[in-house]
ROVEXTOR-632113 format. One record per residue: x, y, z of N, C-alpha, C, O, CB in turn; residue in one letter. Coordinates in steps of 0.001 Angstrom, whole numbers, padded with zeros to 6 digits, always signed. Glycine has a CB too. Example, Ala and Ser with C-alpha at 12.3 -4.5 7.8 and 13.67 -1.06 7.14 Angstrom:
// ROVEXTOR-632113
+013190-005690+007800+012300-004500+007800+013200-003300+007800+014236-003319+008465+011308-004473+009046a +012850-002250+007080+013670-001060+007140+012900+000030+007870+013409+001138+008039+014084-000598+005725s 
// end
This chain:
// ROVEXTOR-632113
-025548+006814-002414-024123+007094-002448-023516+006541-003731-023877+005462-004200-023422+006499-001216m -022608+007292-004270-021907+006881-005479-020423+006750-005159-019857+007590-004459-022142+007894-006641k -019803+005707-005669-018371+005497-005489-017643+006208-006621-018007+006077-007790-018015+003973-005458i -016615+006959-006259-015829+007702-007241-014383+007224-007155-013805+007172-006070-015928+009249-007000v -013807+006878-008293-012402+006510-008371-011683+007564-009204-012010+007778-010371-012219+005082-008983i -010714+008212-008599-009913+009208-009309-008809+008462-010054-007816+008044-009457-009315+010288-008321d -008990+008304-011342-008045+007531-012149-006687+008217-012287-005706+007570-012654-008626+007284-013523l -006619+009503-012000-005335+010199-012026-004482+009802-010825-003253+009851-010884-005548+011720-012046k -005145+009408-009731-004429+009006-008518-004202+007498-008426-003213+007050-007844-005190+009472-007304l -005107+006729-008992-005068+005270-008842-003810+004669-009474-003449+004990-010606-006315+004642-009471c -003156+003793-008715-001971+003086-009209-002230+001602-009411-001313+000867-009778-000813+003273-008248e -003452+001145-009182-003779-000261-009372-003162-001173-008330-002774-002295-008653-003344-000696-010720g -003063-000720-007088-002468-001516-006020-003328-002710-005583-002851-003589-004867-002206-000636-004837n -004559-002737-006003-005509-003826-005750-005924-003990-004289-006493-005020-003927-004922-005103-006222e -005653-003014-003462-006105-003108-002072-007619-002989-001986-008243-003588-001110-005442-002023-001215r -008204-002226-002880-009668-002122-002906-010291-003467-003276-011333-003845-002741-010121-001030-003906c -009648-004182-004188-010138-005504-004591-010051-006476-003417-010944-007300-003219-009330-006044-005800v -008978-006377-002644-008837-007242-001474-009929-006966-000453-010409-007887+000208-007463-007052-000833a -010326-005703-000318-011346-005330+000664-012765-005598+000176-013623-006006+000958-011205-003871+001017a -013014-005372-001104-014380-005497-001645-014342-006030-003073-014583-005279-004018-015113-004131-001607a -014044-007313-003241-013945-007860-004604-015269-007859-005360-015289-007958-006587-013414-009267-004547p -016369-007748-004630-017684-007681-005289-017887-006352-006001-018708-006244-006913-018803-007895-004268e -017130-005335-005576-017342-003974-006064-016233-003499-007005-016507-002789-007972-017450-003027-004893v -014978-003888-006729-013839-003367-007472-013127-004462-008251-013133-005631-007866-012867-002687-006531f -012513-004051-009357-011623-004914-010126-010524-004031-010696-010709-002825-010855-012394-005683-011265e -009389-004628-011001-008274-003866-011563-007937-004441-012929-007743-005647-013080-007027-003899-010621v -007871-003569-013909-007334-003915-015220-006708-002662-015803-007114-001544-015485-008442-004494-016167h -005741-002855-016639-004953-001747-017191-004319-000914-016078-004179+000302-016201-005836-000852-018080d -003936-001589-014989-003273-000949-013843-004102+000136-013180-003549+001069-012598-001971-000361-014280d -005429+000025-013259-006311+000965-012577-007549+000240-012071-008011-000736-012662-006708+002123-013514q -008068+000745-010966-009285+000177-010392-010500+000626-011189-010554+001738-011713-009434+000583-008916s -011459-000265-011261-012727+000023-011923-013837-000589-011091-013616-001539-010341-012751-000524-013386h -015030-000036-011231-016180-000556-010500-016796-001726-011237-016992-001687-012452-017222+000539-010285l -017094-002757-010487-017838-003888-011050-019326-003574-011033-020068-003958-011937-017547-005196-010263r -019754-002863-009980-021148-002439-009878-021180-000974-009454-020472-000581-008528-021939-003332-008866i -021984-000178-010117-022017+001262-009870-022773+001630-008598-022367+002547-007883-022643+001965-011044e -023846+000939-008314-024662+001235-007141-024755-000008-006264-025760-000718-006297-026077+001722-007556n -023722-000272-005487-023713-001483-004659-024755-001414-003553-025113-000326-003102-022332-001699-004053p -025240-002560-003117-026224-002576-002037-025610-002079-000733-024399-002168-000531-026790-003989-001850p -026439-001569+000127-025963-001023+001402-025252-002071+002246-024450-001718+003110-027123-000440+002186s -025523-003332+002019-024872-004405+002771-023356-004426+002520-022611-004980+003328-025487-005762+002394a -022896-003836+001424-021473-003819+001099-020764-002541+001557-019561-002397+001338-021294-003987-000388l -021480-001621+002182-020892-000341+002555-019711-000476+003508-018756+000294+003406-021937+000528+003179m -019748-001409+004407-018617-001587+005326-017356-001977+004555-016270-001470+004835-018945-002660+006391e -017507-002878+003586-016365-003282+002756-015870-002125+001894-014665-001963+001702-016746-004472+001863k -016786-001329+001383-016418-000186+000545-015651+000841+001370-014645+001383+000912-017674+000459-000087i -016119+001105+002568-015416+002054+003450-014017+001535+003802-013073+002318+003912-016235+002298+004747r -013887+000229+003976-012571-000358+004219-011669-000158+002998-010497+000190+003142-012702-001863+004555l -012211-000376+001809-011444-000178+000575-010968+001267+000461-009839+001519+000042-012290-000557-000656a -011818+002206+000829-011450+003626+000794-010287+003885+001750-009331+004575+001395-012666+004521+001164i -010365+003341+002943-009292+003535+003928-007994+002852+003511-006909+003354+003806-009730+003010+005286r -008093+001720+002834-006907+000947+002449-006184+001507+001223-005025+001165+000988-007301-000480+002181m -006831+002343+000455-006219+002875-000765-005022+003759-000409-005192+004793+000236-007256+003676-001595c -003817+003363-000822-002630+004137-000459-002563+005514-001119-001853+006395-000635-001404+003362-000819p -003282+005703-002197-003271+006988-002911-004531+007805-002642-004680+008904-003177-003126+006753-004408r -005426+007287-001827-006696+007953-001519-007454+008312-002797-007980+009415-002946-006447+009220-000682q -007491+007349-003704-008119+007560-005004-009612+007238-005009-010296+007503-005998-007424+006726-006040a -010122+006671-003918-011526+006266-003869-012258+007133-002855-011750+007406-001767-011664+004757-003507i -013454+007559-003228-014272+008358-002321-015743+008061-002566-016107+007391-003532-013984+009867-002500s -016578+008572-001672-018022+008456-001830-018590+009840-002120-018126+010846-001583-018683+007833-000560l -019587+009867-002966-020249+011124-003316-021747+010961-003140-022282+009866-003313-019911+011553-004770s -022420+012041-002798-023881+012020-002659-024577+012065-004007-025772+011786-004099-024348+013189-001804d -023858+012407-005029-024454+012562-006367-024616+011255-007051-025102+011207-008181-023625+013468-007225r 
// end
């Protein structure tokens, strides 16, 4: 699974960072990935970050 952040939607609310600080960081008012292929042990936190994003800017892709 690959994490995708739509930078056109992201407002840098940092809710993803609150849910999964190991995976996300915010700079320049936008979320960025700290690690591109996080271990499966972090998937629950990543799914929480996806749900918490007020702009729905984060998604998972099979690619």
